[in-house]
Kinemage of the C-alpha trace (Angstrom):
@kinemage 1
@onewidth
@group {chain A} dominant
@subgroup {mainchain}
@vectorlist {calphas} color= white
{ca met a 1} P -77.177 94.378 78.458
{ca asn a 2} L -79.271 97.298 77.230
{ca pro a 3} L -80.560 97.137 73.655
{ca thr a 4} L -78.887 99.433 71.155
{ca pro a 5} L -80.966 102.621 70.803
{ca pro a 6} L -82.237 103.478 67.323
{ca pro a 7} L -80.101 105.982 65.369
{ca asp a 8} L -81.103 109.632 65.683
{ca arg a 9} L -81.615 110.033 61.950
{ca cys a 10} L -82.984 107.843 59.200
{ca arg a 11} L -81.634 109.296 55.974
{ca phe a 12} L -83.858 107.313 53.595
{ca phe a 13} L -86.813 104.922 53.406
{ca leu a 14} L -86.727 102.422 50.531
{ca ser a 15} L -90.209 101.596 49.233
{ca tyr a 16} L -90.929 98.819 46.732
{ca ala a 17} L -93.609 96.487 45.396
{ca lys a 18} L -93.284 93.435 47.566
{ca ser a 19} L -93.431 90.052 45.908
{ca ala a 20} L -96.460 87.988 46.808
{ca pro a 21} L -95.258 85.295 49.231
{ca gly a 22} L -96.105 81.698 48.559
{ca thr a 23} L -96.427 81.107 52.304
{ca ser a 24} L -96.934 83.295 55.332
{ca ser a 25} L -93.214 83.654 55.961
{ca gly a 26} L -90.006 83.971 54.039
{ca his a 27} L -89.007 86.169 51.113
{ca arg a 28} L -89.374 85.623 47.425
{ca asp a 29} L -86.179 85.539 45.370
{ca thr a 30} L -87.179 88.698 43.522
{ca asp a 31} L -86.975 90.686 46.786
{ca ile a 32} L -83.335 89.656 47.253
{ca trp a 33} L -82.407 92.212 44.610
{ca val a 34} L -84.217 94.905 46.566
{ca arg a 35} L -82.231 93.993 49.675
{ca asn a 36} L -79.000 94.057 47.663
{ca cys a 37} L -79.917 97.517 46.414
{ca phe a 38} L -80.668 98.683 49.945
{ca asp a 39} L -77.354 97.347 51.260
{ca asp a 40} L -75.387 98.938 48.405
{ca leu a 41} L -77.177 102.258 48.835
{ca ser a 42} L -76.643 102.208 52.607
{ca thr a 43} L -72.941 101.586 52.071
{ca ala a 44} L -72.679 104.440 49.558
{ca val a 45} L -74.535 106.907 51.812
{ca ala a 46} L -72.536 105.904 54.879
{ca arg a 47} L -69.254 106.239 52.972
{ca gln a 48} L -70.065 109.863 52.159
{ca leu a 49} L -71.152 110.604 55.716
{ca gly a 50} L -68.371 108.637 57.413
{ca thr a 51} L -70.846 106.620 59.473
{ca asp a 52} L -72.167 103.082 59.964
{ca pro a 53} L -74.178 101.715 56.994
{ca ala a 54} L -76.599 100.086 59.452
{ca ser a 55} L -77.693 103.508 60.724
{ca val a 56} L -78.630 105.384 57.566
{ca gly a 57} L -81.740 103.799 56.045
{ca phe a 58} L -84.761 101.534 56.384
{ca val a 59} L -86.453 98.888 54.273
{ca asp a 60} L -89.116 96.553 55.631
{ca asp a 61} L -86.910 93.574 54.832
{ca leu a 62} L -85.069 94.511 58.048
{ca leu a 63} L -88.080 93.356 60.049
{ca ala a 64} L -88.389 89.744 61.143
{ca pro a 65} L -90.571 87.546 58.881
{ca gly a 66} L -94.206 88.092 59.741
{ca ala a 67} L -93.461 91.279 61.679
{ca thr a 68} L -94.390 93.774 58.962
{ca ser a 69} L -96.356 96.030 61.261
{ca lys a 70} L -98.192 99.045 59.916
{ca ala a 71} L -97.322 100.880 63.122
{ca thr a 72} L -93.624 100.170 62.599
{ca ile a 73} L -93.750 101.230 58.961
{ca ala a 74} L -95.579 104.436 59.897
{ca glu a 75} L -92.971 105.162 62.575
{ca gln a 76} L -90.139 104.760 60.076
{ca leu a 77} L -91.963 106.933 57.530
{ca gly a 78} L -92.096 109.582 60.243
{ca arg a 79} L -88.328 109.380 60.828
{ca ala a 80} L -87.063 109.125 57.255
{ca glu a 81} L -85.808 112.275 55.545
{ca val a 82} L -85.853 111.029 51.944
{ca phe a 83} L -88.386 108.661 50.383
{ca val a 84} L -86.896 106.403 47.685
{ca pro a 85} L -89.597 104.512 45.743
{ca leu a 86} L -88.463 101.770 43.364
{ca tyr a 87} L -90.903 102.342 40.512
{ca ser a 88} L -92.129 99.312 38.582
{ca pro a 89} L -95.492 98.355 37.085
{ca gly a 90} L -96.237 96.479 40.302
{ca tyr a 91} L -95.465 99.526 42.435
{ca phe a 92} L -98.396 101.415 40.967
{ca leu a 93} L -100.726 98.416 41.041
{ca lys a 94} L -100.345 97.487 44.709
{ca ser a 95} L -101.986 99.370 47.531
{ca trp a 96} L -99.198 98.890 50.101
{ca pro a 97} L -96.389 100.869 48.392
{ca met a 98} L -98.855 103.475 47.169
{ca arg a 99} L -100.067 103.921 50.736
{ca glu a 100} L -96.466 104.247 51.962
{ca arg a 101} L -95.965 107.008 49.441
{ca ala a 102} L -99.229 108.716 50.391
{ca val a 103} L -98.299 108.713 54.083
{ca phe a 104} L -94.895 110.276 53.377
{ca leu a 105} L -96.346 112.872 50.987
{ca glu a 106} L -98.925 113.854 53.592
{ca arg a 107} L -96.098 114.419 56.062
{ca leu a 108} L -94.202 116.533 53.514
{ca gly a 109} L -97.313 118.623 52.907
{ca arg a 110} L -97.395 119.527 56.587
{ca ala a 111} L -93.644 120.153 56.755
{ca tyr a 112} L -93.549 122.408 53.682
{ca pro a 113} L -96.945 124.112 53.338
{ca gly a 114} L -97.096 126.050 50.098
{ca arg a 115} L -93.559 124.956 49.138
{ca pro a 116} L -93.975 122.039 46.713
{ca ala a 117} L -90.443 122.290 45.310
{ca ala a 118} L -88.908 121.919 48.780
{ca ala a 119} L -91.169 118.948 49.468
{ca arg a 120} L -90.311 117.228 46.160
{ca ala a 121} L -86.610 117.305 47.016
{ca his a 122} L -87.281 114.700 49.707
{ca val a 123} L -88.668 112.180 47.188
{ca val a 124} L -86.063 110.583 44.901
{ca pro a 125} L -87.675 107.904 42.705
{ca val a 126} L -85.763 105.120 40.990
{ca leu a 127} L -86.761 103.289 37.814
{ca trp a 128} L -86.557 99.720 39.062
{ca leu a 129} L -88.283 98.001 36.121
{ca pro a 130} L -89.476 99.415 32.777
{ca val a 131} L -92.912 101.015 32.922
{ca thr a 132} L -95.023 100.985 29.751
{ca asp a 133} L -98.563 101.730 30.946
{ca arg a 134} L -99.354 105.267 29.820
{ca tyr a 135} L -101.036 106.048 33.137
{ca gln a 136} L -97.856 105.108 34.991
{ca glu a 137} L -95.333 106.623 32.591
{ca thr a 138} L -96.104 110.157 33.762
{ca glu a 139} L -95.166 109.171 37.311
{ca ala a 140} L -92.149 107.150 36.217
{ca thr a 141} L -90.602 109.994 34.233
{ca ala a 142} L -89.614 111.574 37.561
{ca ala a 143} L -87.165 108.665 38.003
{ca leu a 144} L -85.358 109.181 34.684
{ca pro a 145} L -83.009 112.087 35.612
{ca leu a 146} L -81.179 109.758 38.010
{ca gly a 147} L -79.918 107.836 34.975
{ca ala a 148} L -79.022 110.807 32.777
{ca gly a 149} L -76.411 109.737 30.222
{ca ile a 150} L -77.034 106.043 30.971
{ca pro a 151} L -79.552 104.840 28.351
{ca glu a 152} L -79.386 101.283 29.712
{ca tyr a 153} L -81.034 102.555 32.904
{ca ala a 154} L -84.035 104.050 31.087
{ca glu a 155} L -84.371 100.964 28.892
{ca asn a 156} L -84.028 98.200 31.470
{ca gly a 157} L -84.277 99.721 34.954
{ca leu a 158} L -81.842 99.565 37.860
{ca arg a 159} L -82.618 95.979 38.845
{ca ala a 160} L -81.389 94.612 35.525
{ca leu a 161} L -78.182 96.661 35.767
{ca gly a 162} L -77.520 95.160 39.187
{ca arg a 163} L -78.228 91.590 38.136
{ca leu a 164} L -76.009 91.466 35.049
{ca ser a 165} L -72.253 91.641 35.525
{ca ala a 166} L -71.771 93.502 32.227
{ca tyr a 167} L -73.793 96.406 33.620
{ca arg a 168} L -72.621 96.402 37.252
{ca his a 169} L -70.447 99.467 36.725
{ca leu a 170} L -73.501 101.378 35.496
{ca tyr a 171} L -75.518 100.100 38.445
{ca his a 172} L -72.953 101.495 40.887
{ca arg a 173} L -72.891 104.822 39.040
{ca val a 174} L -76.640 105.173 39.595
{ca ile a 175} L -76.343 104.029 43.221
{ca asp a 176} L -73.613 106.623 43.855
{ca arg a 177} L -75.750 109.345 42.289
{ca leu a 178} L -78.699 108.321 44.418
{ca ala a 179} L -76.545 108.330 47.545
{ca gln a 180} L -75.251 111.800 46.672
{ca arg a 181} L -78.807 113.087 46.256
{ca ile a 182} L -79.781 111.684 49.654
{ca val a 183} L -76.755 113.206 51.366
{ca asp a 184} L -77.187 116.577 49.648
{ca val a 185} L -80.837 116.848 50.619
{ca thr a 186} L -80.425 115.705 54.214
{ca glu a 187} L -77.343 117.824 54.883
{ca arg a 188} L -78.770 120.967 53.293
{ca arg a 189} L -82.372 120.715 54.524
{ca arg a 190} L -82.927 118.393 57.464
{ca leu a 191} L -86.448 117.031 57.755
{ca ala a 192} L -87.248 116.721 61.438
{ca ala a 193} L -88.974 113.537 62.592
{ca ser a 194} L -92.715 113.891 63.069
{ca arg a 195} L -95.734 111.755 63.691
{ca thr a 196} L -97.422 110.519 60.520
{ca val a 197} L -101.085 109.890 59.959
{ca pro a 198} L -102.042 106.288 60.786
{ca phe a 199} L -101.224 103.915 57.956
{ca asp a 200} L -104.933 103.325 57.449
{ca gly a 201} L -105.737 106.993 57.951
{ca val a 202} L -105.041 107.921 54.347
{ca pro a 203} L -107.313 106.678 51.575
{ca val a 204} L -105.758 104.197 49.185
{ca pro a 205} L -104.679 106.420 46.286
{ca asp a 206} L -106.423 105.959 42.985
{ca leu a 207} L -104.321 103.597 40.925
{ca pro a 208} L -102.670 105.534 38.078
{ca ser a 209} L -103.256 102.708 35.675
{ca gly a 210} L -105.591 101.492 32.993
{ca glu a 211} L -106.202 98.388 35.102
{ca thr a 212} L -109.487 97.913 36.936
{ca pro a 213} L -108.633 96.818 40.499
{ca phe a 214} L -109.955 93.690 42.137
{ca val a 215} L -111.598 94.850 45.367
{ca val a 216} L -111.295 93.117 48.727
{ca ala a 217} L -114.066 94.711 50.800
{ca val a 218} L -114.222 94.048 54.529
{ca ser a 219} L -117.240 94.059 56.818
{ca thr a 220} L -116.121 93.767 60.432
{ca gly a 221} L -115.895 95.955 63.530
{ca arg a 222} L -114.908 99.586 62.824
{ca gly a 223} L -111.125 99.961 62.901
{ca ala a 224} L -110.524 96.205 63.060
{ca thr a 225} L -109.502 95.606 59.446
{ca pro a 226} L -105.725 96.129 59.976
{ca thr a 227} L -105.689 93.609 62.838
{ca trp a 228} L -108.491 91.160 61.980
{ca his a 229} L -107.143 87.618 62.427
{ca pro a 230} L -110.277 85.422 62.484
{ca tyr a 231} L -108.170 82.247 62.551
{ca gly a 232} L -105.977 83.191 65.482
{ca gly a 233} L -102.386 83.776 64.435
{ca thr a 234} L -102.725 81.955 61.113
{ca pro a 235} L -101.891 83.440 58.716
{ca asp a 236} L -99.510 85.898 60.357
{ca val a 237} L -100.909 88.805 58.321
{ca pro a 238} L -104.441 90.207 58.697
{ca ile a 239} L -107.012 88.277 56.722
{ca ala a 240} L -107.693 91.153 54.329
{ca glu a 241} L -104.031 91.293 53.323
{ca phe a 242} L -103.952 87.507 52.999
{ca ala a 243} L -106.861 87.637 50.542
{ca ala a 244} L -105.322 90.579 48.680
{ca thr a 245} L -102.041 88.704 48.291
{ca arg a 246} L -103.848 85.707 46.827
{ca ala a 247} L -105.506 87.969 44.254
{ca glu a 248} L -102.192 89.679 43.471
{ca gln a 249} L -100.685 86.255 42.782
{ca gln a 250} L -103.168 86.038 39.902
{ca gly a 251} L -101.709 89.216 38.423
{ca leu a 252} L -104.374 91.659 39.633
{ca ala a 253} L -104.176 95.145 41.016
{ca val a 254} L -105.915 94.931 44.388
{ca arg a 255} L -107.609 97.508 46.552
{ca ile a 256} L -108.758 96.899 50.140
{ca val a 257} L -111.737 98.946 51.329
{ca asp a 258} L -113.623 98.918 54.612
{ca arg a 259} L -115.442 102.241 54.906
{ca ala a 260} L -119.074 102.756 53.949
{ca asp a 261} L -118.239 105.592 51.568
{ca glu a 262} L -115.763 103.353 49.717
{ca met a 263} L -118.185 100.558 48.808
{ca lys a 264} L -119.328 102.323 45.654
{ca ile a 265} L -116.096 101.131 44.036
{ca leu a 266} L -117.795 97.720 43.777
{ca asp a 267} L -120.159 99.184 41.179
{ca gly a 268} L -117.289 99.334 38.683
{ca ser a 269} L -114.869 96.648 39.869
{ca pro a 270} L -115.005 92.908 40.482
{ca gly a 271} L -114.462 91.920 44.079
{ca met a 272} L -115.118 89.861 47.154
{ca ile a 273} L -116.468 90.836 50.560
{ca leu a 274} L -115.026 89.307 53.726
{ca val a 275} L -117.848 89.271 56.278
{ca asp a 276} L -117.430 88.875 60.040
{ca pro a 277} L -120.726 87.351 61.282
{ca trp a 278} L -119.892 88.466 64.854
{ca gln a 279} L -119.411 92.132 63.992
{ca pro a 280} L -121.205 94.813 66.002
{ca gly a 281} L -124.588 95.572 64.504
{ca gly a 282} L -125.189 92.023 63.329
{ca thr a 283} L -126.887 91.555 59.983
{ca ala a 284} L -128.033 95.188 59.963
{ca ala a 285} L -124.387 96.175 59.427
{ca leu a 286} L -124.531 94.431 56.046
{ca asp a 287} L -126.910 97.066 54.717
{ca val a 288} L -123.825 99.069 53.774
{ca phe a 289} L -123.681 96.801 50.699
{ca arg a 290} L -127.195 97.639 49.551
{ca gly a 291} L -127.054 98.349 45.824
{ca his a 292} L -123.462 97.115 45.525
{ca leu a 293} L -123.942 93.323 45.497
{ca his a 294} L -123.654 92.907 41.754
{ca arg a 295} L -123.112 89.542 40.086
{ca trp a 296} L -119.366 90.281 39.978
{ca val a 297} L -119.180 90.784 43.768
{ca thr a 298} L -119.000 87.652 45.934
{ca pro a 299} L -119.428 87.690 49.739
{ca val a 300} L -117.444 85.217 51.858
{ca leu a 301} L -118.538 84.567 55.439
{ca val a 302} L -115.400 84.196 57.540
{ca ala a 303} L -115.569 82.111 60.716
{ca asp a 304} L -113.264 79.770 62.617
{ca arg a 305} L -114.815 76.361 63.178
{ca glu a 306} L -112.392 75.926 66.143
{ca asp a 307} L -113.666 79.101 67.834
{ca pro a 308} L -115.763 78.165 70.922
{ca arg a 309} L -118.331 80.733 69.776
{ca tyr a 310} L -118.861 78.766 66.598
{ca ala a 311} L -120.010 75.706 68.523
{ca gly a 312} L -122.626 77.901 70.200
{ca asp a 313} L -124.403 80.304 67.882
{ca gly a 314} L -122.011 80.184 64.915
{ca thr a 315} L -124.269 78.197 62.622
{ca ala a 316} L -127.243 80.445 63.270
{ca leu a 317} L -125.189 83.611 62.778
{ca leu a 318} L -123.819 82.368 59.463
{ca ala a 319} L -127.286 81.417 58.273
{ca gly a 320} L -128.658 84.817 59.236
{ca ala a 321} L -125.818 86.696 57.499
{ca glu a 322} L -126.202 84.563 54.372
{ca ala a 323} L -129.939 85.205 54.264
{ca arg a 324} L -129.439 88.950 54.639
{ca leu a 325} L -126.781 89.098 51.913
{ca thr a 326} L -129.081 87.150 49.594
{ca glu a 327} L -131.899 89.588 50.311
{ca leu a 328} L -129.557 92.445 49.430
{ca gly a 329} L -128.826 90.888 46.034
{ca ala a 330} L -125.914 88.460 46.448
{ca ala a 331} L -126.130 85.719 43.815
{ca arg a 332} L -123.932 83.381 45.826
{ca val a 333} L -122.422 83.419 49.323
{ca tyr a 334} L -119.399 81.314 50.272
{ca arg a 335} L -118.239 80.195 53.709
{ca ala a 336} L -114.619 79.891 54.841
{ca leu a 337} L -114.375 78.075 58.172
{ca asp a 338} L -110.566 77.844 58.268
{ca val a 339} L -107.649 79.468 56.510
{ca glu a 340} L -107.056 76.484 54.220
{ca gln a 341} L -110.649 76.668 53.023
{ca leu a 342} L -110.283 80.384 52.329
{ca ala a 343} L -107.049 79.808 50.391
{ca lys a 344} L -108.746 77.127 48.273
{ca leu a 345} L -111.748 79.370 47.657
{ca met a 346} L -109.747 82.356 46.485
{ca pro a 347} L -108.939 81.225 42.908
{ca ser a 348} L -112.568 80.360 42.150
{ca val a 349} L -113.942 83.490 43.847
{ca val a 350} L -111.537 85.713 41.907
{ca ser a 351} L -112.130 83.926 38.610
{ca glu a 352} L -115.900 84.007 39.067
{ca ala a 353} L -115.888 87.737 39.823
{ca arg a 354} L -113.645 88.511 36.865
{ca arg a 355} L -115.743 86.366 34.504
{ca his a 356} L -118.983 88.093 35.427
{ca phe a 357} L -117.391 91.530 35.310
{ca ile a 358} L -115.999 90.903 31.842
{ca arg a 359} L -119.421 89.690 30.670
{ca arg a 360} L -120.947 92.852 32.076
{ca ser a 361} L -118.389 94.974 30.215
{ca ala a 362} L -119.196 93.188 26.935
{ca val a 363} L -122.277 95.363 26.461
{ca pro a 364} L -121.935 98.219 23.953
{ca leu a 365} L -120.046 101.204 25.342
{ca pro a 366} L -120.425 104.871 24.447
{ca glu a 367} L -118.222 106.004 21.581
{ca gly a 368} L -114.676 106.654 22.751
{ca ala a 369} L -115.065 104.831 26.077
{ca ala a 370} L -112.369 102.355 27.031
{ca arg a 371} L -113.202 98.898 28.248
{ca pro a 372} L -111.838 97.960 31.668
{ca arg a 373} L -108.762 95.734 31.656
{ca leu a 374} L -108.208 93.155 34.355
{ca gly a 375} L -104.815 91.859 35.360
{ca ile a 376} L -101.343 92.042 33.910
{ca asn a 377} L -100.804 88.378 33.111
{ca asp a 378} L -101.861 88.410 29.463
{ca pro a 379} L -98.579 87.500 27.716
{ca ser a 380} L -99.504 89.658 24.732
{ca gln a 381} L -99.638 92.665 27.031
{ca arg a 382} L -96.381 91.972 28.880
{ca arg a 383} L -92.922 92.873 27.748
{ca gly a 384} L -89.699 94.014 29.317
{ca phe a 385} L -86.213 92.965 30.157
{ca glu a 386} L -87.283 90.361 32.713
{ca lys a 387} L -90.475 88.912 34.119
{ca ser a 388} L -91.169 88.691 37.838
{ca asp a 389} L -93.773 89.155 40.540
{ca asp a 390} L -92.949 92.822 40.993
{ca glu a 391} L -93.626 93.720 37.353
């Protein structure tokens, strides 16, 4: 039996701030509400078009656990005609949804050169959770017209309306409006499928937030960051994303960088560096960190003790890399010889980097300058209708 071919058109792509998983597979409960929203929106769009709900949209929850491929996401971003971001504080603090948005906007720029209004019609944002950060509020205001005349939407966001039975009728009103917008745009101005830039081909957008990101810098073979699995297939996401997720679980905005011209971000952000001792160029490749190994930046040498190479020259390579990093200014270098060791190291590496960065920022600042803020877990700084990982 031949597999069912993909539908000709993807009317919308639903983008959201994914909850940090506790393990390498499975979904967090908070993402269930995103899937419910996707299913309800698909049903509403399909009802207006007279078609199958399974054929109208895409959300990465449709992929099998562990199969969140950047190539697959990029392909779907190249097919979708309307981009629907679920705005929340977490959306603007996480690199993955911001990169999804950047990839789609780059495609729109090519499709509608010099026509920004036509391009904007293909982006229909939703206020998923209340946004209070002043840097994010400007972006989030674009999601408010969808809830015109429904003050509960602006106050609490769509997720709360969908979770509480007393507000379900308002939730469905917003969903129907959103579906109508999608149908209107795609029927009036079809956006032909096109190839997008590679998912890692766009720079991670600057975070529109007062938060200082925690940086996960990577030193490995050029182009290998999206696929680097130093411990075989465990975890089932690349090691850089695994480390980023662990930092996000501590309430931090995280940015992954791997290009030489991006390392200067370490001068103003706490971070860790994941170092592949077997990378091309050997210890000379580590010179990219010259001048950036501040006390708030901690290198971690990543190697698999079960790798046959480790039994050969692994110990010598690690020693050489550690010596070179120390020469370049690293105050301390950790080693992670299996994924469990890396997972155990993460809390202390993150805490150590944050502690030293905060001490550094305790020096007197010029008049009017704002001190960097780290994380969103300070209870005095958090408010809203509900608390969850995607806040």
